[in-house]
Backbone as CSV, one residue per row, in Angstrom:
resi,resn,N_x,N_y,N_z,CA_x,CA_y,CA_z,C_x,C_y,C_z
1,MET,47.031,43.730,65.306,47.878,42.696,64.722,49.214,43.302,64.292
2,THR,50.283,42.573,64.556,51.631,42.990,64.151,51.900,42.526,62.738
3,ILE,52.332,43.461,61.869,52.693,43.109,60.506,54.151,42.652,60.512
4,THR,54.352,41.426,60.112,55.705,40.841,60.139,56.335,40.725,58.773
5,HIS,55.522,40.708,57.698,56.040,40.518,56.351,55.301,41.406,55.326
6,LEU,56.078,42.017,54.488,55.579,42.766,53.349,55.958,41.984,52.095
7,VAL,54.960,41.522,51.371,55.220,40.567,50.288,54.834,41.160,48.954
8,THR,55.786,41.187,48.008,55.516,41.557,46.653,56.218,40.532,45.725
9,HIS,56.062,40.670,44.436,56.575,39.616,43.555,58.069,39.715,43.367
10,SER,58.664,38.619,42.995,60.082,38.532,42.699,60.313,38.902,41.231
11,GLY,61.577,38.825,40.806,61.917,39.129,39.413,62.066,40.621,39.195
12,GLY,61.910,41.011,37.926,62.008,42.441,37.586,60.958,43.240,38.302
13,PHE,61.243,44.520,38.463,60.297,45.349,39.206,59.865,46.556,38.400
14,HIS,58.712,47.107,38.792,58.168,48.316,38.209,57.980,49.373,39.305
15,ALA,57.598,50.559,38.881,57.493,51.666,39.820,56.408,51.416,40.867
16,ASP,55.305,50.728,40.466,54.189,50.667,41.385,54.491,49.862,42.648
17,GLU,55.083,48.680,42.527,55.400,47.945,43.777,56.596,48.539,44.505
18,LEU,57.499,49.208,43.774,58.615,49.882,44.437,58.107,51.027,45.290
19,LEU,57.249,51.868,44.746,56.699,52.972,45.507,55.780,52.508,46.624
20,SER,55.039,51.419,46.381,54.218,50.825,47.446,55.113,50.416,48.620
21,SER,56.267,49.854,48.286,57.214,49.440,49.341,57.709,50.594,50.163
22,VAL,57.841,51.771,49.519,58.245,52.972,50.266,57.223,53.265,51.366
23,ILE,55.943,53.234,51.015,54.895,53.535,51.973,54.879,52.502,53.107
24,LEU,54.906,51.245,52.746,54.755,50.181,53.736,55.948,50.023,54.635
25,THR,57.166,50.187,54.111,58.331,50.023,54.954,58.460,51.173,55.955
26,ARG,57.901,52.337,55.604,57.876,53.451,56.575,56.909,53.121,57.699
27,LEU,55.760,52.555,57.380,54.766,52.241,58.405,55.104,51.011,59.223
28,TYR,55.818,50.063,58.585,56.159,48.816,59.273,57.657,48.536,59.151
29,PRO,58.453,49.350,59.779,59.914,49.226,59.624,60.478,47.907,60.152
30,GLY,59.765,47.250,61.040,60.251,45.988,61.563,59.841,44.782,60.751
31,ALA,59.042,45.005,59.715,58.579,43.886,58.905,59.629,43.480,57.902
32,GLU,59.684,42.231,57.553,60.598,41.741,56.539,59.980,41.912,55.145
33,LEU,60.743,42.469,54.217,60.293,42.597,52.836,60.644,41.340,52.062
34,VAL,59.618,40.661,51.550,59.794,39.403,50.855,59.361,39.576,49.404
35,ARG,60.243,39.182,48.497,59.931,39.220,47.066,59.832,37.771,46.586
36,SER,58.582,37.362,46.251,58.385,35.948,45.922,57.112,35.788,45.087
37,ARG,57.055,34.733,44.315,55.830,34.326,43.631,55.339,32.953,44.142
38,ASP,55.971,32.490,45.183,55.624,31.227,45.802,54.221,31.340,46.419
39,ALA,53.365,30.404,46.089,51.988,30.430,46.583,51.919,30.498,48.096
40,ALA,52.898,29.914,48.776,52.917,29.961,50.231,53.083,31.345,50.768
41,TRP,53.698,32.246,49.984,53.898,33.628,50.418,52.797,34.543,49.919
42,ILE,52.292,34.342,48.693,51.369,35.288,48.095,49.927,34.952,48.380
43,THR,49.713,34.043,49.317,48.381,33.758,49.832,48.206,34.515,51.134
44,PRO,47.055,35.214,51.347,46.858,35.959,52.589,47.096,35.099,53.815
45,GLY,47.720,35.736,54.813,48.035,35.023,56.025,48.290,35.980,57.154
46,GLU,48.404,35.446,58.349,48.604,36.236,59.554,49.874,37.065,59.443
47,GLY,49.750,38.385,59.700,50.918,39.248,59.809,51.525,39.710,58.510
48,ARG,50.876,39.453,57.407,51.454,39.847,56.123,50.563,40.807,55.321
49,ILE,51.214,41.678,54.561,50.556,42.510,53.548,51.120,42.100,52.199
50,ILE,50.243,41.784,51.258,50.660,41.334,49.933,50.233,42.382,48.906
51,TYR,51.123,42.714,47.981,50.795,43.758,47.013,51.482,43.531,45.662
52,ASP,50.715,43.860,44.607,51.157,43.709,43.204,51.386,42.240,42.831
53,VAL,50.807,41.372,43.575,50.887,39.932,43.299,49.751,39.267,44.043
54,GLY,49.322,38.081,43.576,48.296,37.310,44.292,46.943,37.285,43.611
55,ARG,46.745,38.096,42.552,45.544,38.065,41.766,44.262,38.289,42.574
56,ALA,44.344,39.195,43.575,43.164,39.506,44.371,43.330,40.871,45.012
57,TYR,42.200,41.525,45.219,42.195,42.784,45.980,41.150,42.631,47.106
58,ASP,41.645,42.519,48.313,40.805,42.343,49.487,41.475,43.023,50.656
59,ALA,41.008,44.240,50.945,41.671,45.035,51.972,41.596,44.327,53.347
60,GLN,40.502,43.645,53.611,40.358,42.924,54.877,41.391,41.822,55.014
61,ALA,41.684,41.144,53.918,42.684,40.086,53.920,44.107,40.632,53.696
62,ARG,44.207,41.934,53.482,45.493,42.631,53.254,46.233,42.136,52.021
63,ILE,45.470,42.011,50.924,46.068,41.676,49.637,45.635,42.736,48.620
64,PHE,46.620,43.306,47.914,46.357,44.474,47.073,46.986,44.289,45.681
65,ASP,46.354,43.449,44.876,46.818,43.253,43.525,45.834,43.905,42.568
66,HIS,46.260,44.118,41.306,45.361,44.762,40.333,45.424,44.072,38.965
67,HIS,46.054,42.939,38.892,46.246,42.270,37.599,45.072,41.328,37.246
68,GLN,44.195,41.060,38.179,43.078,40.137,37.952,41.921,40.814,37.247
69,ARG,40.974,40.029,36.820,39.727,40.525,36.235,38.573,40.074,37.091
70,PRO,37.636,40.972,37.424,37.674,42.411,37.131,38.771,43.103,37.966
71,ASN,39.389,44.100,37.346,40.448,44.829,38.058,39.837,45.962,38.890
72,PRO,40.504,46.347,39.985,39.956,47.407,40.832,39.994,48.756,40.144
73,LEU,38.886,49.491,40.237,38.755,50.806,39.575,38.429,51.892,40.598
74,ARG,38.843,53.079,40.310,38.437,54.232,41.086,36.962,54.517,40.805
75,GLU,36.381,55.441,41.590,34.977,55.782,41.416,34.693,56.310,40.034
76,ASP,35.683,56.965,39.427,35.484,57.516,38.072,35.813,56.515,36.967
77,GLY,36.107,55.296,37.348,36.342,54.255,36.362,37.812,54.085,35.942
78,GLN,38.706,54.918,36.484,40.113,54.797,36.122,40.751,53.685,36.940
79,PRO,41.711,52.952,36.355,42.236,51.778,37.020,43.276,52.112,38.074
80,TYR,43.307,51.284,39.116,44.346,51.340,40.132,45.511,50.455,39.750
81,SER,46.723,50.857,40.115,47.844,49.930,40.211,47.970,49.568,41.683
82,SER,48.914,48.727,42.022,49.108,48.399,43.424,49.438,49.645,44.233
83,PHE,50.167,50.599,43.643,50.530,51.838,44.334,49.272,52.625,44.709
84,GLY,48.326,52.713,43.760,47.082,53.420,44.073,46.302,52.766,45.165
85,LEU,46.268,51.442,45.194,45.572,50.732,46.241,46.242,50.928,47.617
86,ILE,47.554,50.837,47.614,48.277,51.032,48.875,48.102,52.471,49.358
87,TRP,48.147,53.438,48.437,47.949,54.845,48.858,46.531,55.053,49.390
88,LYS,45.559,54.432,48.747,44.165,54.557,49.203,44.012,54.085,50.661
89,HIS,44.644,52.971,50.983,44.399,52.357,52.291,45.438,52.743,53.353
90,PHE,46.629,53.145,52.917,47.690,53.436,53.897,48.262,54.860,53.771
91,GLY,47.743,55.621,52.795,48.303,56.950,52.569,48.124,57.881,53.741
92,HIS,46.978,57.897,54.362,46.769,58.789,55.504,47.713,58.465,56.669
93,ALA,47.873,57.177,56.952,48.806,56.779,58.009,50.247,57.182,57.645
94,TYR,50.567,57.044,56.378,51.919,57.410,55.932,52.163,58.902,56.126
95,LEU,51.202,59.739,55.804,51.349,61.168,55.967,51.504,61.519,57.460
96,ARG,50.745,60.839,58.299,50.911,61.088,59.739,52.303,60.648,60.200
97,ALA,52.828,59.582,59.623,54.161,59.126,59.991,55.231,60.140,59.583
98,LEU,54.914,60.977,58.556,55.824,62.049,58.137,55.544,63.347,58.846
99,SER,54.652,63.288,59.869,54.338,64.453,60.718,53.590,65.539,59.958
100,VAL,52.823,65.178,58.945,51.957,66.159,58.273,50.862,66.570,59.238
101,PRO,50.627,67.884,59.431,49.599,68.326,60.373,48.207,67.785,59.968
102,GLU,47.424,67.420,60.980,46.111,66.829,60.717,45.241,67.736,59.863
103,ALA,45.361,69.056,60.068,44.540,70.005,59.332,44.834,69.985,57.828
104,ASP,46.043,69.578,57.450,46.451,69.544,56.042,46.392,68.152,55.453
105,LEU,46.017,67.172,56.247,46.150,65.785,55.845,45.319,65.452,54.596
106,GLU,44.081,65.842,54.584,43.185,65.445,53.505,43.558,66.096,52.170
107,VAL,43.875,67.404,52.222,44.226,68.093,51.000,45.525,67.572,50.406
108,ILE,46.487,67.216,51.257,47.747,66.658,50.764,47.518,65.242,50.227
109,HIS,46.741,64.445,50.940,46.459,63.085,50.487,45.774,63.101,49.115
110,SER,44.779,63.935,48.948,44.028,64.019,47.714,44.871,64.587,46.591
111,GLY,45.625,65.650,46.891,46.455,66.299,45.883,47.565,65.368,45.395
112,PHE,48.199,64.641,46.320,49.243,63.699,45.940,48.674,62.569,45.122
113,ASP,47.467,62.124,45.488,46.843,61.036,44.745,46.610,61.465,43.293
114,GLN,46.121,62.652,43.072,45.768,63.089,41.722,47.009,63.405,40.882
115,SER,48.013,64.032,41.486,49.147,64.483,40.690,50.316,63.517,40.614
116,PHE,50.402,62.589,41.547,51.542,61.674,41.625,51.107,60.218,41.422
117,VAL,50.117,59.802,42.220,49.714,58.382,42.213,48.926,58.027,40.952
118,LEU,47.927,58.835,40.636,47.059,58.500,39.485,47.826,58.374,38.174
119,PRO,48.689,59.319,37.826,49.421,59.152,36.572,50.226,57.860,36.526
120,LEU,50.824,57.498,37.648,51.582,56.250,37.681,50.656,55.031,37.519
121,ASP,49.481,55.098,38.176,48.483,54.044,38.005,48.130,53.850,36.544
122,LEU,47.853,54.964,35.870,47.424,54.913,34.469,48.516,54.357,33.573
123,ILE,49.751,54.800,33.780,50.863,54.279,32.951,51.060,52.806,33.205
124,ASP,51.007,52.381,34.450,51.236,50.947,34.797,50.161,50.060,34.139
125,ASN,48.959,50.597,33.988,47.874,49.805,33.413,47.745,49.983,31.910
126,GLY,48.636,50.755,31.303,48.542,50.992,29.869,47.412,51.928,29.471
127,ALA,46.842,52.671,30.441,45.757,53.584,30.158,46.259,54.972,29.810
128,LEU,47.542,55.200,29.902,48.168,56.453,29.568,49.473,56.155,28.877
129,GLU,49.638,56.659,27.670,50.866,56.428,26.908,51.992,57.333,27.422
130,PRO,53.161,56.763,27.728,54.281,57.617,28.115,54.604,58.684,27.109
131,SER,54.232,58.430,25.841,54.554,59.375,24.780,53.897,60.718,24.943
132,VAL,52.872,60.809,25.817,52.227,62.097,26.034,53.215,63.101,26.633
133,ALA,54.290,62.593,27.226,55.288,63.497,27.791,56.226,64.019,26.710
134,GLY,56.008,63.634,25.474,56.831,64.179,24.369,58.286,63.824,24.537
135,PRO,59.154,64.793,24.292,60.590,64.508,24.365,61.067,64.188,25.804
136,LEU,60.207,64.409,26.786,60.575,64.096,28.170,60.065,62.697,28.590
137,ALA,59.542,61.941,27.638,58.966,60.615,27.968,59.976,59.719,28.668
138,GLY,61.234,59.830,28.262,62.251,58.981,28.887,62.704,59.448,30.261
139,LEU,62.144,60.586,30.708,62.555,61.153,31.998,61.422,61.130,33.032
140,THR,60.327,60.415,32.709,59.244,60.300,33.687,59.714,59.409,34.841
141,LEU,59.089,59.573,36.019,59.523,58.803,37.188,59.448,57.312,36.982
142,PRO,58.349,56.741,36.419,58.334,55.303,36.227,59.508,54.780,35.377
143,VAL,59.825,55.521,34.312,60.937,55.123,33.450,62.262,55.205,34.197
144,LEU,62.462,56.305,34.915,63.743,56.466,35.638,63.929,55.397,36.691
145,LEU,62.856,55.065,37.394,62.980,54.008,38.419,63.300,52.653,37.798
146,GLU,62.708,52.402,36.650,62.939,51.105,36.012,64.317,51.006,35.385
147,THR,64.999,52.133,35.161,66.376,52.082,34.695,67.301,51.511,35.771
148,LEU,66.812,51.434,36.995,67.623,50.910,38.107,67.592,49.374,38.167
149,LYS,66.795,48.749,37.277,66.809,47.295,37.217,68.131,46.784,36.650
150,PRO,68.523,45.575,36.936,69.785,45.043,36.408,69.677,44.871,34.885
151,PRO,70.809,44.870,34.194,70.816,44.687,32.725,70.210,43.319,32.368
152,PHE,69.778,43.198,31.126,69.103,41.964,30.671,69.948,40.725,30.859
153,ASP,71.286,40.867,30.754,72.174,39.707,30.841,72.792,39.525,32.232
154,THR,72.248,40.267,33.203,72.623,40.070,34.607,71.372,39.625,35.326
155,ARG,71.139,38.341,35.349,69.867,37.825,35.842,70.071,37.059,37.141
156,GLY,68.935,36.600,37.656,68.948,35.812,38.881,68.313,36.607,40.006
157,ALA,67.824,35.840,40.998,67.108,36.455,42.121,67.967,37.443,42.870
158,GLU,69.220,37.127,43.038,70.119,37.999,43.807,70.272,39.340,43.086
159,ALA,70.390,39.294,41.767,70.576,40.544,41.005,69.301,41.404,41.102
160,ASP,68.140,40.771,40.887,66.888,41.514,40.948,66.640,42.079,42.341
161,ASP,66.829,41.241,43.389,66.571,41.688,44.739,67.566,42.767,45.150
162,GLY,68.801,42.637,44.725,69.812,43.649,45.050,69.470,44.984,44.410
163,ALA,69.054,44.950,43.138,68.665,46.175,42.447,67.448,46.822,43.084
164,PHE,66.496,45.988,43.501,65.276,46.500,44.170,65.653,47.199,45.449
165,ALA,66.553,46.584,46.230,66.968,47.195,47.507,67.690,48.506,47.278
166,GLN,68.466,48.605,46.203,69.185,49.846,45.898,68.243,50.917,45.395
167,ALA,67.184,50.484,44.680,66.214,51.448,44.135,65.284,51.988,45.201
168,LEU,65.069,51.258,46.254,64.092,51.668,47.268,64.393,53.055,47.901
169,PRO,65.602,53.326,48.330,65.850,54.670,48.887,65.730,55.786,47.852
170,VAL,65.978,55.456,46.588,65.802,56.459,45.518,64.325,56.818,45.406
171,ALA,63.494,55.772,45.334,62.032,55.981,45.279,61.545,56.709,46.500
172,ARG,62.096,56.360,47.664,61.684,57.015,48.908,61.969,58.507,48.884
173,ALA,63.123,58.878,48.304,63.477,60.291,48.249,62.477,61.076,47.414
174,PHE,61.994,60.483,46.300,61.027,61.165,45.451,59.701,61.353,46.173
175,ILE,59.201,60.302,46.815,57.915,60.400,47.493,57.995,61.400,48.646
176,GLU,59.005,61.286,49.464,59.105,62.156,50.620,59.282,63.627,50.211
177,ALA,60.058,63.844,49.153,60.222,65.222,48.667,58.896,65.775,48.163
178,ALA,58.138,64.952,47.452,56.837,65.428,46.958,55.863,65.738,48.079
179,VAL,55.818,64.875,49.093,54.955,65.107,50.230,55.402,66.338,51.024
180,ASN,56.695,66.409,51.299,57.190,67.537,52.049,56.971,68.870,51.311
181,GLY,57.087,68.811,49.975,56.818,70.006,49.195,55.372,70.454,49.314
182,ARG,54.457,69.506,49.295,53.039,69.859,49.455,52.751,70.406,50.857
183,ALA,53.404,69.818,51.851,53.182,70.293,53.199,53.735,71.728,53.341
184,ALA,54.862,71.989,52.689,55.434,73.328,52.729,54.494,74.344,52.077
185,LYS,53.854,73.941,50.982,52.937,74.849,50.299,51.749,75.179,51.208
186,CYS,51.291,74.211,51.993,50.222,74.494,52.927,50.658,75.486,53.986
187,ARG,51.891,75.356,54.470,52.410,76.320,55.451,52.562,77.698,54.837
188,ALA,53.013,77.733,53.589,53.216,78.992,52.906,51.917,79.717,52.630
189,GLU,50.878,78.957,52.361,49.619,79.565,51.974,49.107,80.573,52.996
190,ALA,49.175,80.214,54.265,48.701,81.136,55.294,49.534,82.414,55.315
191,MET,50.839,82.288,55.124,51.707,83.446,55.098,51.428,84.334,53.908
192,VAL,51.223,83.721,52.734,50.921,84.488,51.548,49.572,85.184,51.647
193,MET,48.581,84.489,52.189,47.273,85.128,52.377,47.349,86.344,53.251
194,ALA,48.141,86.270,54.333,48.320,87.417,55.209,49.017,88.571,54.484
195,ALA,49.993,88.236,53.642,50.708,89.245,52.887,49.822,89.912,51.846
196,ILE,48.929,89.135,51.241,47.996,89.698,50.264,47.077,90.707,50.927
197,GLU,46.588,90.354,52.117,45.723,91.277,52.843,46.475,92.586,53.176
198,ALA,47.741,92.431,53.592,48.545,93.613,53.931,48.852,94.448,52.702
199,ALA,48.959,93.823,51.556,49.300,94.562,50.318,48.141,95.423,49.824
200,GLY,46.919,95.047,50.138,45.764,95.832,49.700,45.673,95.845,48.212
201,THR,45.603,97.057,47.630,45.464,97.200,46.179,46.792,97.330,45.435
202,SER,47.901,97.226,46.164,49.210,97.311,45.537,49.403,96.198,44.516
203,ARG,50.140,96.518,43.468,50.477,95.510,42.481,51.648,94.635,42.890
204,ILE,52.253,94.975,44.031,53.460,94.308,44.499,53.166,93.589,45.796
205,LEU,53.504,92.321,45.866,53.332,91.515,47.082,54.679,91.334,47.755
206,GLU,54.775,91.717,48.996,56.034,91.521,49.767,55.884,90.329,50.703
207,LEU,56.801,89.369,50.582,56.816,88.199,51.443,58.032,88.232,52.364
208,PRO,57.948,87.581,53.518,59.061,87.618,54.478,60.234,86.733,54.052
209,MET,60.036,85.883,53.073,61.102,85.011,52.582,60.651,84.399,51.264
210,GLY,61.555,83.715,50.571,61.132,82.989,49.372,60.256,81.828,49.747
211,MET,59.149,81.647,49.046,58.220,80.547,49.332,57.272,80.369,48.146
212,PRO,56.611,79.214,48.050,55.599,79.043,46.985,54.470,80.048,47.179
213,PHE,54.083,80.761,46.121,53.053,81.786,46.302,51.957,81.765,45.247
214,ARG,52.212,81.200,44.059,51.257,81.365,42.970,49.877,80.752,43.297
215,SER,49.862,79.541,43.859,48.571,78.889,44.124,47.743,79.687,45.137
216,ALA,48.422,80.256,46.126,47.712,81.063,47.128,47.172,82.325,46.543
217,ILE,47.928,82.962,45.619,47.468,84.171,44.937,46.230,83.840,44.110
218,GLU,46.250,82.700,43.417,45.087,82.298,42.619,43.897,81.992,43.515
219,LYS,44.156,81.324,44.642,43.077,80.987,45.545,42.420,82.259,46.128
220,ALA,43.245,83.261,46.391,42.713,84.518,46.932,42.044,85.379,45.886
221,GLY,42.221,85.009,44.608,41.656,85.821,43.544,42.322,87.165,43.406
222,ALA,43.602,87.224,43.774,44.334,88.482,43.750,44.906,88.761,42.353
223,ASP,44.004,88.999,41.416,44.407,89.159,40.016,45.157,90.455,39.757
224,HIS,45.100,91.395,40.723,45.756,92.675,40.525,47.268,92.572,40.744
225,LEU,47.723,91.550,41.423,49.153,91.451,41.718,49.969,91.098,40.479
226,LEU,51.110,91.757,40.312,51.963,91.511,39.170,53.353,90.996,39.559
227,PHE,53.850,91.428,40.712,55.210,91.077,41.091,55.299,90.761,42.577
228,VAL,56.342,89.983,42.916,56.592,89.616,44.301,58.008,89.996,44.681
229,ILE,58.179,90.563,45.867,59.537,90.848,46.380,59.721,90.130,47.699
230,HIS,60.975,89.709,47.980,61.261,89.057,49.255,62.765,89.064,49.505
231,PRO,63.184,89.028,50.778,64.606,88.923,51.083,65.129,87.570,50.647
232,ARG,66.437,87.544,50.287,67.038,86.296,49.807,68.479,86.284,50.305
233,ASP,68.707,85.625,51.444,70.056,85.632,52.043,70.531,87.039,52.281
234,ASP,71.549,87.477,51.520,72.103,88.820,51.754,71.590,89.873,50.780
235,ASP,70.594,89.535,49.943,70.050,90.500,49.029,68.534,90.368,48.953
236,TRP,67.916,90.999,47.943,66.466,90.954,47.771,66.168,90.534,46.325
237,ALA,65.038,89.834,46.157,64.640,89.367,44.842,63.300,89.967,44.438
238,LEU,63.154,90.199,43.155,61.900,90.663,42.523,61.560,89.615,41.485
239,THR,60.387,88.984,41.603,60.019,87.946,40.691,58.655,88.224,40.065
240,THR,58.446,87.662,38.871,57.152,87.759,38.220,56.228,86.676,38.776
241,ILE,54.978,86.728,38.364,53.967,85.711,38.767,53.512,84.999,37.531
242,ARG,53.743,83.705,37.454,53.321,82.947,36.267,51.796,82.895,36.190
243,LYS,51.265,82.807,34.957,49.860,82.781,34.737,49.221,81.447,35.155
244,GLY,50.023,80.401,35.241,49.500,79.083,35.639,50.620,78.123,35.876
245,GLY,50.265,76.933,36.364,51.292,75.951,36.704,51.849,75.228,35.492
246,ASP,51.211,75.365,34.327,51.661,74.652,33.157,52.255,75.584,32.094
247,THR,52.647,76.793,32.522,53.228,77.730,31.577,54.303,78.579,32.249
248,PHE,55.238,79.048,31.430,56.239,79.986,31.941,55.827,81.427,31.697
249,GLU,54.693,81.629,31.034,54.248,82.981,30.757,53.820,83.693,32.037
250,SER,54.290,84.917,32.185,54.009,85.695,33.415,52.881,86.685,33.192
251,ARG,52.277,87.107,34.286,51.273,88.156,34.201,51.886,89.440,33.614
252,ALA,53.138,89.692,33.988,53.889,90.843,33.447,55.343,90.509,33.521
253,ASP,56.112,90.925,32.533,57.547,90.700,32.534,58.292,91.922,33.099
254,LEU,59.493,91.716,33.537,60.340,92.849,33.922,60.740,93.619,32.685
255,PRO,61.101,94.868,32.827,61.414,95.720,31.629,62.454,95.089,30.722
256,ALA,62.197,95.211,29.408,63.092,94.601,28.402,64.491,95.200,28.474
257,ALA,64.604,96.460,28.889,65.887,97.131,28.933,66.804,96.546,29.996
258,TRP,66.243,95.799,30.939,67.061,95.213,32.039,67.583,93.848,31.671
259,ALA,67.062,93.200,30.663,67.312,91.777,30.386,68.795,91.463,30.272
260,GLY,69.252,90.502,31.074,70.622,90.013,31.007,71.656,90.937,31.589
261,LEU,71.283,92.038,32.197,72.264,92.989,32.707,72.629,92.706,34.168
262,THR,73.822,93.121,34.579,74.272,92.966,35.962,74.989,94.250,36.425
263,ASP,74.998,94.411,37.733,75.811,95.442,38.416,75.686,96.819,37.743
264,ALA,76.814,97.401,37.384,76.804,98.804,36.900,75.925,98.979,35.674
265,ALA,75.938,98.015,34.785,75.094,98.103,33.573,73.637,98.119,33.938
266,LEU,73.225,97.321,34.925,71.828,97.292,35.333,71.469,98.549,36.099
267,GLU,72.401,99.045,36.919,72.171,100.299,37.630,71.914,101.416,36.619
268,ALA,72.696,101.438,35.563,72.562,102.497,34.559,71.235,102.364,33.811
269,ALA,70.884,101.135,33.462,69.644,100.916,32.686,68.377,101.183,33.511
270,SER,68.444,100.844,34.786,67.272,100.988,35.641,67.211,102.297,36.390
271,GLY,68.395,102.907,36.605,68.472,104.095,37.424,68.387,103.803,38.896
272,VAL,68.584,102.534,39.282,68.481,102.135,40.687,69.820,101.727,41.213
273,LYS,70.321,102.470,42.184,71.599,102.116,42.783,71.425,100.866,43.666
274,GLY,72.275,99.901,43.430,72.157,98.649,44.205,71.525,97.495,43.416
275,ALA,71.057,97.797,42.206,70.547,96.745,41.355,71.732,95.878,40.882
276,THR,71.598,94.566,40.952,72.741,93.709,40.671,72.535,92.681,39.568
277,PHE,71.286,92.319,39.269,71.085,91.234,38.293,69.675,91.255,37.766
278,CYS,69.537,90.978,36.486,68.213,90.680,35.893,68.393,89.531,34.909
279,HIS,67.616,88.503,35.084,67.700,87.345,34.199,67.314,87.750,32.770
280,ASN,67.981,87.109,31.825,67.728,87.419,30.423,66.284,87.153,30.010
281,ALA,65.616,86.184,30.713,64.216,85.869,30.437,63.250,86.819,31.163
282,ARG,63.795,87.732,31.996,63.036,88.805,32.639,61.969,88.313,33.613
283,PHE,62.276,87.218,34.350,61.346,86.751,35.368,61.848,86.971,36.791
284,ILE,63.136,87.344,36.929,63.655,87.628,38.245,64.762,88.688,38.162
285,ALA,64.782,89.551,39.153,65.834,90.548,39.282,66.262,90.576,40.743
286,VAL,67.488,91.063,40.967,68.049,91.060,42.319,68.678,92.435,42.612
287,ALA,68.549,92.829,43.880,69.164,94.092,44.329,69.738,93.878,45.700
288,LYS,70.605,94.801,46.118,71.293,94.634,47.399,70.417,94.926,48.596
289,THR,69.424,95.828,48.446,68.666,96.282,49.599,67.161,96.231,49.329
290,ARG,66.377,96.318,50.412,64.923,96.408,50.310,64.527,97.675,49.554
291,GLU,65.175,98.753,49.834,64.869,99.998,49.147,65.091,99.885,47.629
292,ALA,66.202,99.315,47.255,66.530,99.185,45.812,65.541,98.273,45.105
293,ILE,65.206,97.129,45.742,64.291,96.186,45.068,62.885,96.788,44.975
294,GLY,62.523,97.596,45.999,61.246,98.267,45.950,61.172,99.270,44.780
295,GLN,62.266,99.978,44.561,62.320,100.904,43.434,62.187,100.150,42.109
296,MET,62.887,99.040,42.017,62.810,98.250,40.777,61.401,97.724,40.554
297,ALA,60.749,97.292,41.633,59.381,96.797,41.525,58.436,97.905,41.066
298,ASP,58.601,99.100,41.604,57.762,100.236,41.198,57.976,100.567,39.710
299,LEU,59.243,100.520,39.272,59.517,100.776,37.871,58.921,99.699,36.971
300,ALA,58.966,98.446,37.403,58.379,97.356,36.620,56.878,97.518,36.487
301,VAL,56.205,97.913,37.579,54.785,98.149,37.503,54.481,99.300,36.542
302,ALA,55.223,100.389,36.679,54.990,101.555,35.809,55.184,101.188,34.331
303,ALA,56.140,100.328,34.072,56.423,99.927,32.682,55.291,99.103,32.076
304,CYS,54.436,98.522,32.934,53.317,97.730,32.454,52.160,98.596,31.945
305,GLY,52.208,99.910,32.280,51.199,100.843,31.802,49.936,100.792,32.595
């Protein structure tokens, strides 16, 4: 069947139907996006997908709302928003449309669902308070996307539809960046695993370029590693390894004597010719050559005792 219409509600918009539209317009670029509450549109029909409106969830009839009772729930009892329902039924096809390798499809689908889709589902249903983000509550993705709605005193269908159309590419950029980032991590993992094997018992991991590495190090159980070195354009970088994804604390810091120093001052403090920079927070240092960065890495390991 050819999908000719993508139907969601008119008026003000929220993140869930906006992000759902990102998925569906990628899969059905020739379909017309209709924003309406007219019963003639929000009733299942030939060639249409209806979402976040219609008071029903029936995948066979291609209607995906979550406002009715009983509302659709995940297996663990957590509520879906329309975005969660659309991701459940169309997410795999969307990832294939973005050329995600088949071997990585399931892990990316599941990971994106848990880290991106589920939090939005919970916020949309009032099952998660935005305040849990603390001082960053006003910078969460649902809030930022809703700031793109027209002001309260600029009303009317044209204003709402125009704002929705302008917000759609913004939402698309966030989703595609998140998916592409996860796909890149999958590609990096194989490279990091090979580098870990080559490193053996060394405390220093050398990578062929800058890439995500922490999750692969954790997966490999390489607890002995303390630092990573890799080429970076015209120089080399030495970085620490964070203890986890929710902390800035590192397994080991770079020497305190290097903190905030550059060029000659850093050369003098480290004794390494070619050392050019160390961040004041001691999580990254830079040198001109592989030899110099290797010396700095060895000194950092020795300083850890």
